[in-house]
N, CA, C and O atoms as a MOPAC input file, in Angstrom:
PM7 MOZYME 1SCF
protein

 N      0.63400 1    -1.25000 1    -0.13900 1
 C     -0.01000 1    -0.11600 1     0.12700 1
 C      1.00000 1     1.31300 1    -0.38300 1
 O      2.22300 1     1.19600 1    -0.31500 1
 N      0.46600 1     2.43900 1    -0.81200 1
 C      1.03800 1     3.36100 1    -0.54000 1
 C      0.65700 1     4.30900 1     0.40900 1
 O     -0.43000 1     4.23100 1     0.98200 1
 N      1.59900 1     5.34700 1     0.65600 1
 C      1.14000 1     6.20700 1     1.98500 1
 C     -0.04500 1     7.00000 1     1.86500 1
 O     -0.59700 1     7.41800 1     2.88200 1
 N     -0.60800 1     7.31400 1     0.41700 1
 C     -1.88300 1     8.28400 1     0.11400 1
 C     -3.25800 1     7.39400 1     0.83100 1
 O     -4.22200 1     7.91900 1     1.38900 1
 N     -3.07400 1     6.24400 1     0.67400 1
 C     -3.69600 1     5.07900 1     1.19600 1
 C     -4.15200 1     5.14800 1     2.49600 1
 O     -5.30400 1     4.81800 1     2.77900 1
 N     -3.24300 1     5.60300 1     3.43400 1
 C     -3.03000 1     5.80700 1     4.79600 1
 C     -3.20600 1     6.67100 1     5.36700 1
 O     -3.00700 1     6.56200 1     6.57700 1
 N     -3.61000 1     7.82500 1     4.90200 1
 C     -3.49500 1     9.03800 1     5.26500 1
 C     -5.06500 1     9.41400 1     5.63000 1
 O     -5.89600 1     9.44300 1     4.72100 1
 N     -5.43000 1     9.69600 1     6.98000 1
 C     -6.87900 1     9.55400 1     7.20700 1
 C     -7.18000 1    11.33900 1     7.07900 1
 O     -6.27000 1    12.10200 1     7.40100 1
 N     -8.47700 1    11.87300 1     6.60200 1
 C     -9.05600 1    13.10000 1     6.38900 1
 C     -9.23100 1    13.52800 1     7.91000 1
 O     -9.95200 1    12.90500 1     8.68900 1
 N     -8.39500 1    14.81400 1     8.29700 1
 C     -8.59100 1    15.22000 1     9.51800 1
 C     -9.65200 1    16.86800 1     9.64300 1
 O     -9.16800 1    17.89800 1     9.17200 1
 N    -10.98100 1    16.89400 1    10.27400 1
 C    -11.17100 1    17.61100 1    10.18300 1
 C    -11.42500 1    18.54600 1    11.37700 1
 O    -11.73700 1    17.98700 1    12.42900 1
 N    -11.36000 1    19.54600 1    11.37200 1
 C    -10.91500 1    20.55600 1    12.34900 1
 C    -12.40200 1    20.84000 1    12.81800 1
 O    -13.40100 1    20.93600 1    12.10500 1
 N    -12.27800 1    20.97100 1    14.44300 1
 C    -13.51600 1    21.32000 1    15.01700 1
 C    -14.26800 1    22.07400 1    14.47800 1
 O    -15.45500 1    21.82600 1    14.26500 1
 N    -13.48500 1    23.46100 1    14.07800 1
 C    -14.41300 1    24.50000 1    13.67400 1
 C    -14.79000 1    24.17100 1    12.29000 1
 O    -15.62200 1    24.95100 1    11.82700 1
 N    -14.32800 1    23.03800 1    11.34500 1
 C    -15.00000 1    22.78700 1    10.29800 1
 C    -16.19000 1    21.67400 1    10.43000 1
 O    -16.89300 1    21.30400 1     9.48900 1
 N    -16.25700 1    21.33100 1    11.43500 1
 C    -17.02800 1    20.27900 1    12.24700 1
 C    -18.49600 1    21.15800 1    12.27700 1
 O    -19.50900 1    20.93100 1    11.61500 1
 N    -18.27400 1    22.15300 1    13.19600 1
 C    -19.38400 1    23.01500 1    13.69200 1
 C    -19.94300 1    23.80700 1    12.61300 1
 O    -21.15300 1    24.02600 1    12.65200 1
 N    -19.15900 1    24.33400 1    11.52500 1
 C    -20.00300 1    24.87400 1    10.49200 1
 C    -20.67300 1    24.09600 1     9.63600 1
 O    -21.63500 1    24.51300 1     8.99200 1
 N    -20.12100 1    22.64300 1     9.54200 1
 C    -21.04000 1    21.60200 1     8.75700 1
 C    -21.95200 1    21.40000 1     9.54500 1
 O    -22.91900 1    21.05800 1     8.86400 1
 N    -22.27300 1    21.41400 1    10.83600 1
 C    -23.51000 1    21.27600 1    11.60500 1
 C    -24.28600 1    22.29400 1    11.47100 1
 O    -25.46500 1    22.08100 1    11.18800 1
 N    -23.85100 1    23.53100 1    11.62700 1
 C    -24.57700 1    24.92800 1    11.41900 1
 C    -25.29400 1    25.02800 1    10.40500 1
 O    -26.40000 1    25.56500 1    10.45600 1
 N    -24.61500 1    24.35800 1     8.94700 1
 C    -25.31700 1    24.36800 1     7.79300 1
 C    -26.34000 1    23.26200 1     7.23900 1
 O    -27.09300 1    23.34400 1     6.26800 1
 N    -26.15700 1    22.25600 1     8.09700 1
 C    -27.14700 1    21.00900 1     8.06500 1
 C    -28.26800 1    21.50100 1     8.89700 1
 O    -29.36300 1    20.98900 1     8.66500 1
 N    -28.18800 1    22.47900 1     9.90300 1
 C    -29.18000 1    22.75500 1    10.87800 1
 C    -29.97400 1    23.86200 1     9.85300 1
 O    -31.17600 1    23.83800 1     9.58600 1
 N    -29.15400 1    24.65700 1     9.44800 1
 C    -29.85300 1    25.71400 1     8.83500 1
 C    -31.04200 1    25.13200 1     7.29200 1
 O    -31.99300 1    25.78200 1     6.86000 1
 N    -30.59400 1    23.88200 1     6.81700 1
 C    -31.06400 1    23.31000 1     5.51600 1
 C    -32.35800 1    23.15000 1     6.43100 1
 O    -33.40700 1    23.73200 1     6.15600 1
 N    -32.17400 1    22.11000 1     7.82100 1
 C    -33.46400 1    21.49200 1     8.24100 1
 C    -34.37600 1    22.85100 1     8.70000 1
 O    -35.55500 1    22.52500 1     8.56200 1
 N    -34.32100 1    23.67500 1     8.99000 1
 C    -34.84800 1    24.74400 1     9.30000 1
 C    -35.61400 1    25.30000 1     8.21300 1
 O    -36.83000 1    25.48800 1     8.20500 1
 N    -34.64400 1    25.58500 1     7.14300 1
 C    -35.45800 1    26.15200 1     5.84500 1
 C    -36.54300 1    24.84600 1     5.42400 1
 O    -37.72600 1    25.01000 1     5.12700 1
 N    -36.13900 1    24.10200 1     5.45400 1
 C    -37.17800 1    22.52000 1     5.05500 1
 C    -38.22700 1    22.69600 1     5.77200 1
 O    -39.25800 1    22.42500 1     5.15600 1
 N    -38.40200 1    23.10200 1     7.01300 1
 C    -39.38000 1    22.99600 1     8.30100 1
 C    -39.85900 1    24.48500 1     7.93700 1
 O    -41.08500 1    24.36800 1     7.94700 1
 N    -39.65500 1    25.41200 1     7.71900 1
 C    -40.28300 1    26.63600 1     7.28800 1
 C    -41.15400 1    26.27100 1     6.22400 1
 O    -42.31500 1    26.66200 1     6.10900 1
 N    -40.61400 1    25.58500 1     5.52800 1
 C    -41.24700 1    25.30400 1     3.67600 1
 C    -42.65000 1    24.59200 1     3.93000 1
 O    -43.77600 1    24.78100 1     3.47000 1
 N    -42.11500 1    23.69400 1     4.85400 1
 C    -43.39300 1    22.56100 1     5.02500 1
 C    -44.30600 1    23.07900 1     5.92200 1
 O    -45.33000 1    22.40400 1     6.02100 1
 N    -44.23700 1    24.25400 1     6.73300 1
 C    -45.10200 1    24.82900 1     7.79600 1
 C    -46.10300 1    25.86600 1     6.68100 1
 O    -47.33200 1    25.86000 1     6.61000 1
 N    -45.31200 1    26.56100 1     6.02600 1
 C    -46.14500 1    27.53900 1     5.07400 1
 C    -46.94400 1    26.73900 1     3.95200 1
 O    -47.93200 1    27.25000 1     3.42400 1
 N    -46.50900 1    25.52100 1     3.61800 1
 C    -47.09900 1    24.69300 1     2.90100 1
 C    -48.63800 1    24.35000 1     3.70800 1
 O    -49.70200 1    24.35900 1     3.08800 1
 N    -48.54400 1    24.08100 1     5.04600 1
 C    -49.29200 1    23.18800 1     6.04800 1
 C    -50.45900 1    24.80800 1     6.01200 1
 O    -51.61900 1    24.69900 1     5.61400 1
 N    -50.08200 1    25.71000 1     6.32300 1
 C    -50.69200 1    26.74300 1     6.61800 1
 C    -51.48400 1    27.31000 1     5.00300 1
 O    -52.54100 1    27.93900 1     4.94400 1
 N    -50.78700 1    26.95700 1     4.02800 1
 C    -51.88300 1    27.50900 1     2.54100 1
 C    -53.09500 1    26.09200 1     2.92500 1
 O    -54.29400 1    26.35300 1     2.83200 1
 N    -52.78800 1    25.08400 1     3.21500 1
 C    -53.52000 1    23.95800 1     2.81900 1
 C    -54.82300 1    24.25700 1     4.13100 1
 O    -55.99700 1    24.02900 1     3.84200 1
 N    -54.53900 1    24.64500 1     5.18500 1
 C    -55.49900 1    25.05800 1     6.28400 1
 C    -56.41500 1    26.30800 1     5.30500 1
 O    -57.58200 1    26.19000 1     4.93200 1
 N    -55.67600 1    27.24900 1     5.10000 1
 C    -56.47500 1    28.14300 1     4.46200 1
 C    -57.26700 1    27.54900 1     3.31400 1
 O    -58.40900 1    27.98800 1     3.17300 1
 N    -56.81600 1    26.56000 1     2.41800 1
 C    -57.88900 1    26.33900 1     1.38000 1
 C    -58.68200 1    25.43100 1     1.84300 1
 O    -59.46200 1    24.97200 1     1.00900 1
 N    -58.76100 1    24.93600 1     3.09500 1
 C    -59.85200 1    24.01000 1     3.65500 1
 C    -60.79100 1    25.18600 1     4.06200 1
 O    -61.87700 1    25.36100 1     3.50900 1
 N    -60.30000 1    26.00000 1     5.08200 1
 C    -61.52500 1    26.72000 1     5.39400 1
 C    -61.99500 1    27.72500 1     4.16600 1
 O    -62.90900 1    28.41300 1     4.62100 1
 N    -61.82400 1    27.95700 1     3.27100 1
 C    -62.18800 1    28.77300 1     2.04800 1
 C    -63.13400 1    27.51700 1     1.32000 1
 O    -64.20800 1    27.81600 1     0.79800 1
 N    -62.77600 1    26.47700 1     1.32900 1
 C    -63.64400 1    25.62700 1     0.65900 1
 C    -65.03500 1    25.36600 1     1.58000 1
 O    -66.14800 1    25.27900 1     1.06000 1
 N    -64.79500 1    25.25400 1     3.02300 1
 C    -65.84200 1    25.14300 1     3.69800 1
 C    -66.73200 1    26.47000 1     3.99400 1
 O    -67.82400 1    26.62900 1     4.53900 1
 N    -66.03500 1    27.12800 1     3.55100 1
 C    -67.14100 1    28.65400 1     3.99900 1
 C    -67.52800 1    28.67800 1     2.58500 1
 O    -68.72400 1    28.95900 1     2.66100 1
 N    -67.21600 1    28.54100 1     1.21200 1
 C    -67.84500 1    28.15700 1     0.18500 1
 C    -68.98000 1    27.17800 1     0.45800 1
 O    -70.10200 1    27.64900 1     0.27700 1
 N    -68.92800 1    26.20500 1     0.76500 1
 C    -69.93700 1    25.40000 1     0.53100 1
 C    -71.16800 1    26.03200 1     1.64800 1
 O    -72.35700 1    26.07100 1     1.33200 1
 N    -70.80000 1    26.36400 1     2.58500 1
 C    -71.80800 1    26.75700 1     3.48800 1
 C    -72.68400 1    28.23800 1     2.36000 1
 O    -73.85300 1    28.31500 1     1.98100 1
 N    -71.64700 1    29.08200 1     2.15500 1
 C    -72.26000 1    30.04200 1     1.36800 1
 C    -73.16400 1    29.97300 1     0.25700 1
 O    -74.10700 1    30.73200 1     0.03300 1
 N    -72.77400 1    28.96600 1    -0.43300 1
 C    -73.45600 1    28.09000 1    -1.66800 1
 C    -74.74300 1    27.77400 1    -0.86400 1
 O    -75.79000 1    28.24100 1    -1.31200 1
 N    -74.79300 1    26.94000 1     0.41900 1
 C    -75.89900 1    26.33400 1     0.43600 1
 C    -76.84000 1    27.25300 1     1.55600 1
 O    -77.99000 1    26.90100 1     1.81700 1
 N    -76.33900 1    28.22800 1     2.05900 1
 C    -76.93100 1    28.74400 1     2.92100 1
 C    -78.00900 1    30.05800 1     2.39100 1
 O    -77.39200 1    30.91800 1     1.76300 1
 N    -79.30000 1    30.29500 1     2.52800 1
 C    -80.24200 1    31.03800 1     1.36800 1
 C    -80.13000 1    32.62100 1     2.96300 1
 O    -80.39000 1    32.54400 1     4.16400 1
 N    -79.77500 1    33.47600 1     2.34200 1
 C    -79.77400 1    34.48300 1     3.64000 1
 C    -80.60000 1    34.94600 1     3.65300 1
 O    -80.48700 1    35.96200 1     4.33900 1
 N    -82.02100 1    34.76900 1     3.05800 1
 C    -83.49200 1    35.18200 1     3.67100 1
 C    -84.05500 1    34.19500 1     4.79400 1
 O    -85.11000 1    34.39900 1     5.39500 1
 N    -83.21300 1    33.09700 1     4.99900 1
 C    -83.88300 1    32.29000 1     5.98800 1
 C    -82.73500 1    31.85200 1     7.14000 1
 O    -81.51200 1    31.84500 1     6.99900 1
 N    -83.37200 1    31.56000 1     8.09300 1
 C    -82.17500 1    31.46200 1     9.14000 1
 C    -81.71100 1    30.07500 1     9.15100 1
 O    -80.60200 1    29.90200 1     9.65900 1
 N    -82.23500 1    29.20100 1     8.76400 1
 C    -82.10200 1    27.94900 1     8.66400 1
 C    -81.52000 1    27.70800 1     7.05500 1
 O    -81.70600 1    28.43800 1     6.08100 1
 N    -80.54000 1    26.06800 1     7.16000 1
 C    -80.12800 1    25.83700 1     5.56400 1
 C    -80.24900 1    24.32100 1     6.11500 1
 O    -80.13700 1    23.86300 1     7.25200 1
 N    -80.55600 1    23.64900 1     4.71200 1
 C    -81.09800 1    22.23400 1     4.32000 1
 C    -79.82100 1    21.95300 1     3.61000 1
 O    -79.42000 1    22.63100 1     2.66400 1
 N    -78.97400 1    20.55200 1     4.28600 1
 C    -78.10100 1    20.33300 1     3.37200 1
 C    -78.21600 1    18.58800 1     3.19300 1
 O    -78.58000 1    17.83800 1     4.09900 1
 N    -77.91800 1    18.26300 1     2.15900 1
 C    -78.25400 1    16.83200 1     2.08200 1
 C    -76.75900 1    16.21400 1     1.98900 1
 O    -75.84000 1    16.97700 1     1.69300 1
 N    -76.51200 1    14.90200 1     2.22600 1
 C    -75.97000 1    13.72200 1     2.40900 1
 C    -74.59100 1    13.90800 1     1.09100 1
 O    -73.36800 1    13.82600 1     1.19700 1
 N    -75.53200 1    14.19600 1    -0.14500 1
 C    -74.52700 1    14.04000 1    -1.34100 1
 C    -73.59700 1    15.57200 1    -1.09500 1
 O    -72.36700 1    15.55700 1    -1.03500 1
 N    -74.42800 1    16.86800 1    -0.96900 1
 C    -73.81500 1    18.00600 1    -0.90200 1
 C    -72.60300 1    17.89400 1     0.10300 1
 O    -71.60500 1    18.54800 1    -0.19800 1
 N    -72.57200 1    17.22200 1     1.14100 1
 C    -71.97200 1    17.29100 1     2.68400 1
 C    -70.67100 1    16.22600 1     2.11000 1
 O    -69.49400 1    16.57700 1     2.19200 1
 N    -70.96500 1    15.29200 1     1.70300 1
 C    -69.92300 1    13.82200 1     1.06500 1
 C    -69.08400 1    14.81600 1    -0.02200 1
 O    -67.85800 1    14.73800 1    -0.08800 1
 N    -69.73500 1    15.61000 1    -0.73400 1
 C    -68.92700 1    16.21100 1    -1.90300 1
 C    -67.76500 1    17.33000 1    -1.19400 1
 O    -66.61500 1    17.47300 1    -1.61000 1
 N    -68.34200 1    18.02600 1    -0.09400 1
 C    -67.45000 1    18.74900 1     0.60200 1
 C    -66.40800 1    17.90400 1     1.11900 1
 O    -65.25800 1    18.27000 1     0.87800 1
 N    -66.50900 1    17.26100 1     1.52300 1
 C    -65.79000 1    16.04300 1     2.68800 1
 C    -64.80400 1    15.45900 1     1.50900 1
 O    -63.58000 1    15.49200 1     1.63100 1
 N    -65.30300 1    15.05300 1     0.64000 1
 C    -64.35100 1    14.46900 1    -0.51300 1
 C    -63.16900 1    15.78500 1    -0.88900 1
 O    -61.95900 1    15.68900 1    -0.68100 1
 N    -63.80600 1    16.88800 1    -1.43200 1
 C    -63.10300 1    17.42000 1    -1.80500 1
 C    -61.91600 1    18.27300 1    -0.70500 1
 O    -61.07500 1    19.04900 1    -1.15700 1
 N    -62.00800 1    18.05500 1     0.30800 1
 C    -61.21100 1    18.48500 1     1.50800 1
 C    -60.28800 1    17.40500 1     1.81700 1
 O    -59.24900 1    17.56400 1     2.45700 1
 N    -60.67700 1    16.36800 1     1.37100 1
 C    -59.44200 1    14.99300 1     1.76300 1
 C    -60.15100 1    14.14900 1     3.29700 1
 O    -59.57000 1    13.44200 1     4.12000 1
 N    -61.32400 1    14.49600 1     3.23900 1
 C    -62.11500 1    13.84100 1     4.33600 1
 C    -62.71900 1    12.34600 1     3.94100 1
 O    -62.90900 1    11.91000 1     2.80500 1
 N    -62.93200 1    11.77800 1     5.03900 1
 C    -63.79800 1    10.29100 1     4.80400 1
 C    -65.14500 1    11.15200 1     4.69700 1
 O    -65.45700 1    12.14300 1     5.35800 1
 N    -65.81000 1    10.54400 1     3.75200 1
 C    -67.50400 1    10.92300 1     3.29900 1
 C    -68.16700 1     9.88500 1     4.46500 1
 O    -67.68700 1     8.85100 1     4.93100 1
 N    -69.26600 1    10.45900 1     4.71500 1
 C    -70.38900 1     9.95100 1     5.89500 1
 C    -71.02200 1     8.98100 1     5.03400 1
 O    -71.33600 1     9.12100 1     3.85300 1
 N    -71.17800 1     7.89300 1     5.85000 1
 C    -72.08500 1     6.63700 1     5.41900 1
 C    -73.03700 1     6.37500 1     5.91300 1
 O    -73.13900 1     6.54600 1     7.12800 1
 N    -74.01900 1     5.89800 1     5.21800 1
 C    -75.53700 1     5.40700 1     5.53400 1
 C    -75.73800 1     4.24900 1     5.75800 1
 O    -75.18400 1     3.47300 1     4.97800 1
 N    -76.53600 1     3.67600 1     6.81200 1
 C    -76.83000 1     2.24300 1     6.81700 1
 C    -78.03200 1     2.09900 1     6.18000 1
 O    -79.07700 1     2.74600 1     6.24100 1
 N    -77.52300 1     0.63500 1     5.23500 1
 C    -78.58100 1     0.21800 1     4.43300 1
 C    -78.89200 1    -1.73800 1     5.13100 1
 O    -78.13800 1    -2.61200 1     5.55900 1
 N    -80.50300 1    -1.62700 1     4.88000 1
 C    -80.69100 1    -3.08100 1     5.73000 1
 C    -81.13400 1    -4.07900 1     4.58600 1
 O    -81.44600 1    -3.44600 1     3.57700 1
 N    -81.22300 1    -5.09500 1     4.47600 1
 C    -81.48000 1    -6.06000 1     3.29000 1
 C    -81.60800 1    -7.39400 1     4.03000 1
 O    -81.26400 1    -7.75400 1     5.15600 1
 N    -82.32800 1    -8.10900 1     2.83100 1
 C    -82.84200 1    -9.50200 1     3.51900 1
 C    -82.27800 1   -10.43300 1     2.16700 1
 O    -82.68500 1   -10.01200 1     1.08500 1
 N    -81.52900 1   -11.45800 1     2.12800 1
 C    -81.23700 1   -12.19900 1     1.64700 1
 C    -82.17600 1   -13.73300 1     1.63000 1
 O    -82.43500 1   -14.28000 1     2.70200 1
 N    -82.62400 1   -14.31400 1     0.34300 1
 C    -83.25000 1   -15.57200 1     0.78900 1
 C    -82.57900 1   -16.46100 1    -0.41200 1
 O    -82.25800 1   -16.20700 1    -1.57300 1
 N    -82.51600 1   -17.67100 1     0.45400 1
 C    -81.60800 1   -18.55300 1    -0.80500 1
 C    -82.56600 1   -20.10300 1    -0.29400 1
 O    -82.84000 1   -20.42700 1     0.86100 1
 N    -82.92200 1   -20.85700 1    -1.58800 1
 C    -83.81000 1   -21.29900 1    -1.59300 1
 C    -83.14800 1   -22.95800 1    -2.02600 1
 O    -82.43000 1   -23.09400 1    -3.01700 1
 N    -83.46300 1   -23.94600 1    -1.26200 1
 C    -82.58700 1   -25.33400 1    -1.49600 1
 C    -83.81400 1   -26.43900 1    -2.29800 1
 O    -84.98900 1   -26.12200 1    -2.11300 1
 N    -83.63900 1   -27.23000 1    -2.84100 1
 C    -84.38200 1   -28.17000 1    -3.55100 1
 C    -83.41400 1   -29.41500 1    -3.16200 1
 O    -82.23600 1   -29.50000 1    -3.51100 1
 N    -84.24900 1   -30.54100 1    -2.23400 1
 C    -83.18300 1   -31.58400 1    -1.77200 1
 C    -84.13400 1   -32.89400 1    -2.02000 1
 O    -85.26800 1   -32.75400 1    -2.47800 1
 N    -83.61500 1   -34.12900 1    -1.69900 1
 C    -83.75100 1   -34.99000 1    -1.27800 1
 C    -83.21700 1   -35.88100 1    -0.31700 1
 O    -82.06300 1   -36.24500 1    -0.54600 1
 N    -83.66500 1   -36.24600 1     0.52100 1
 C    -83.34300 1   -36.62100 1     1.63900 1
 C    -83.86400 1   -38.36500 1     2.34700 1
 O    -85.07100 1   -38.56600 1     2.47300 1
 N    -82.83200 1   -39.51800 1     2.76200 1
 C    -83.60900 1   -40.48700 1     3.02500 1
 C    -83.83000 1   -40.39100 1     4.47200 1
 O    -82.96500 1   -39.71500 1     5.03000 1
 N    -84.78100 1   -40.89200 1     5.27900 1
 C    -84.72000 1   -40.56600 1     7.00400 1
 C    -85.92100 1   -41.65700 1     7.38800 1
 O    -86.89700 1   -41.84200 1     6.66000 1
 N    -85.73300 1   -42.22400 1     8.42200 1
 C    -87.11700 1   -42.80700 1     9.11000 1
 C    -88.15000 1   -42.00300 1     9.33000 1
 O    -89.10300 1   -42.74100 1     9.58300 1
 N    -88.44500 1   -41.00900 1     9.36600 1
 C    -89.64200 1   -40.28200 1     9.27200 1
 C    -89.10000 1   -38.58400 1     9.10000 1
 O    -87.94200 1   -38.18600 1     9.22500 1
 N    -90.21700 1   -37.83600 1     8.80800 1
 C    -90.10100 1   -36.22000 1     8.70900 1
 C    -89.48900 1   -35.77200 1     9.55100 1
 O    -88.63700 1   -34.98900 1     9.13000 1
 N    -89.51500 1   -35.93200 1    10.93300 1
 C    -88.56300 1   -35.01000 1    12.07900 1
 C    -87.54900 1   -35.41000 1    11.76100 1
 O    -86.76000 1   -34.46600 1    11.71500 1
 N    -86.96100 1   -36.58600 1    11.42400 1
 C    -85.57100 1   -37.03400 1    11.15000 1
 C    -84.87600 1   -36.41000 1    10.09800 1
 O    -83.78500 1   -35.87500 1    10.29700 1
 N    -85.43800 1   -36.43500 1     8.95600 1
 C    -85.36100 1   -35.81500 1     7.56900 1
 C    -85.04400 1   -33.92200 1     7.93400 1
 O    -84.14700 1   -33.21600 1     7.47400 1
 N    -86.01000 1   -33.59700 1     8.78000 1
 C    -86.11400 1   -32.16000 1     8.91600 1
 C    -84.51200 1   -31.85000 1     9.90200 1
 O    -83.72800 1   -30.90400 1     9.81900 1
 N    -84.48800 1   -32.94000 1    10.69700 1
 C    -83.09400 1   -32.51600 1    11.52800 1
 C    -82.04100 1   -33.07200 1    10.75100 1
 O    -80.96800 1   -33.02600 1    11.35200 1
 N    -81.99100 1   -33.51100 1     9.77600 1
 C    -80.80500 1   -33.98600 1     9.29700 1
 C    -80.39500 1   -32.53200 1     8.08000 1
 O    -79.30500 1   -31.97800 1     7.93300 1
 N    -81.42700 1   -32.30800 1     7.52100 1
 C    -81.75200 1   -30.85900 1     6.74300 1
 C    -80.74200 1   -29.66300 1     7.36600 1
 O    -79.73400 1   -29.03500 1     7.04300 1
 N    -81.70500 1   -29.77800 1     8.48400 1
 C    -81.22100 1   -28.28200 1     9.17900 1
 C    -79.74600 1   -28.22700 1     9.30200 1
 O    -79.02400 1   -27.28200 1     8.98300 1
 N    -79.27300 1   -29.76700 1     9.98200 1
 C    -77.82700 1   -29.78800 1    10.58200 1
 C    -77.17800 1   -29.34900 1     9.14800 1
 O    -76.21900 1   -28.58100 1     9.21800 1
 N    -77.56600 1   -29.72000 1     7.99900 1
 C    -76.51400 1   -29.78800 1     6.70700 1
 C    -76.74400 1   -28.26100 1     6.27900 1
 O    -75.78600 1   -27.62000 1     5.84700 1
 N    -77.99400 1   -27.68500 1     6.39400 1
 C    -78.01900 1   -26.28800 1     6.18900 1
 C    -76.99400 1   -24.94100 1     6.90200 1
 O    -76.24700 1   -24.06100 1     6.47500 1
 N    -77.57400 1   -25.49600 1     8.41000 1
 C    -76.40900 1   -25.10000 1     9.65600 1
 C    -75.30000 1   -25.06100 1     9.68700 1
 O    -74.70800 1   -24.29500 1    10.44700 1
 N    -74.66500 1   -25.91900 1     8.82900 1
 C    -72.83100 1   -26.37700 1     9.17100 1
 C    -72.81200 1   -25.79400 1     7.88100 1
 O    -71.69800 1   -26.04100 1     7.41800 1
 N    -73.45300 1   -25.17100 1     7.09800 1
 C    -72.89800 1   -24.66500 1     5.66800 1
 C    -72.03500 1   -23.49400 1     5.99900 1
 O    -72.26100 1   -22.82400 1     7.00700 1
 N    -70.85100 1   -23.16900 1     5.01700 1
 C    -69.89700 1   -22.10700 1     5.31400 1
 C    -70.61800 1   -20.71400 1     4.54000 1
 O    -71.07400 1   -21.01500 1     3.43600 1
 N    -70.70200 1   -20.04700 1     4.71100 1
 C    -71.15500 1   -18.92800 1     3.90400 1
 C    -70.05500 1   -17.83300 1     3.67700 1
 O    -69.55100 1   -17.05600 1     4.48800 1
 N    -69.81600 1   -18.01500 1     2.23400 1
 C    -68.54800 1   -16.78900 1     2.00900 1
 C    -69.12200 1   -15.22700 1     2.00900 1
 O    -68.87000 1   -14.51800 1     1.03500 1
 N    -69.81700 1   -14.76200 1     3.00400 1
 C    -70.18400 1   -13.52000 1     3.14100 1
 C    -69.51900 1   -12.69100 1     3.88300 1
 O    -69.30000 1   -12.85400 1     5.08300 1
 N    -69.06700 1   -11.50800 1     3.03300 1
 C    -67.93600 1   -10.25500 1     3.45000 1
 C    -68.87500 1    -9.13800 1     4.25000 1
 O    -69.57200 1    -8.42600 1     3.52700 1
 N    -68.93900 1    -8.95000 1     5.55300 1
 C    -69.79000 1    -8.14800 1     6.01500 1
 C    -69.19200 1    -6.85700 1     6.04800 1
 O    -69.91900 1    -5.87700 1     6.20900 1
 N    -67.49300 1    -6.67800 1     5.86600 1
 C    -66.99000 1    -5.26100 1     5.49500 1
 C    -66.51800 1    -5.03900 1     7.01000 1
 O    -66.29500 1    -5.98400 1     7.76800 1
 N    -66.38200 1    -3.62400 1     7.39200 1
 C    -65.76000 1    -3.43500 1     8.42800 1
 C    -66.56300 1    -3.45500 1     9.77600 1
 O    -66.51900 1    -4.08500 1    10.83200 1
 N    -67.30200 1    -2.47500 1     9.23100 1
 C    -68.52400 1    -2.10900 1    10.38700 1
 C    -70.17500 1    -2.42500 1    10.10300 1
 O    -71.20800 1    -1.93600 1    10.56000 1
 N    -69.90500 1    -3.42200 1     9.18100 1
 C    -71.26100 1    -4.30300 1     8.48700 1
 C    -71.67300 1    -5.17100 1     9.69500 1
 O    -70.78300 1    -5.41100 1    10.51000 1
 N    -72.63700 1    -5.56300 1     9.86900 1
 C    -73.21000 1    -7.00600 1    10.18500 1
 C    -73.79800 1    -7.46900 1     9.87700 1
 O    -74.64900 1    -6.78700 1     9.30700 1
 N    -74.05200 1    -8.88400 1     9.85400 1
 C    -74.50000 1   -10.05200 1     9.30500 1
 C    -75.16200 1   -10.72200 1    10.61200 1
 O    -74.60700 1   -10.74500 1    11.71100 1
 N    -76.21500 1   -11.17200 1    10.37900 1
 C    -76.96500 1   -12.56300 1    11.13000 1
 C    -77.86100 1   -13.62400 1    10.49600 1
 O    -78.64500 1   -13.21200 1     9.64100 1
 N    -77.86500 1   -14.78400 1    10.75100 1
 C    -78.71000 1   -15.54200 1    10.44600 1
 C    -79.84200 1   -15.91000 1    10.96800 1
 O    -79.84900 1   -16.84500 1    11.76900 1
 N    -81.04700 1   -15.23400 1    10.61000 1
 C    -82.59200 1   -15.17100 1    11.57000 1
 C    -82.74500 1   -16.46100 1    11.24600 1
 O    -82.89500 1   -16.94700 1    12.36700 1
 N    -82.80400 1   -17.26900 1    10.56200 1
 C    -83.61800 1   -18.63800 1    10.68900 1
 C    -83.38100 1   -19.66800 1     9.39100 1
 O    -83.22700 1   -19.21000 1     8.25800 1
 N    -83.36800 1   -21.20500 1     9.68800 1
 C    -83.44800 1   -22.04200 1     8.61200 1
 C    -84.98800 1   -22.81300 1     8.53400 1
 O    -85.37700 1   -23.53500 1     9.45300 1
 N    -85.58300 1   -22.62200 1     7.63200 1
 C    -86.85500 1   -23.32800 1     7.40900 1
 C    -86.95400 1   -24.29700 1     6.73400 1
 O    -86.09000 1   -24.37100 1     5.86100 1
 N    -87.89500 1   -25.35700 1     6.78100 1
 C    -87.54800 1   -26.71400 1     6.06100 1
 C    -88.91000 1   -26.97400 1     5.83900 1
 O    -89.66200 1   -26.94100 1     6.81300 1
 N    -89.39000 1   -27.24600 1     4.63700 1
 C    -90.58400 1   -27.68700 1     4.37800 1
 C    -90.51100 1   -28.91000 1     3.69800 1
 O    -89.55300 1   -29.28100 1     3.02000 1
 N    -91.70600 1   -29.61700 1     3.92600 1
 C    -91.82900 1   -31.25200 1     2.98200 1
 C    -92.72400 1   -30.97000 1     2.47600 1
 O    -93.25500 1   -31.74700 1     1.68200 1

């Protein structure tokens, strides 16, 4: 090896402090830029909300009527989650079957056990609910 490869770079304490000051100044400038961006974003949100109510409110009345569609449009425009409604429904599934059994009660038990043990591929979602209400067997 040559002597050039073995030489260490020596940084004076003053140089190290100046490098740290430069780095901190850059971080401060970035933080100020980020802050100004957030302030602009808040001002835009305020303006969007104000404009929404200005467009919705009739100054000749004290009350305003706002529908869900309009509110969701506002929420979407400001990057917020939209409001949801609950919907209730019912699904009826019919089966045709033939079962061998000693009597009707035994046949009914076999069918109810078979249908009750079936796996349903129902994805109720995050906040949705599902419940099996009844199994009816007719002969």
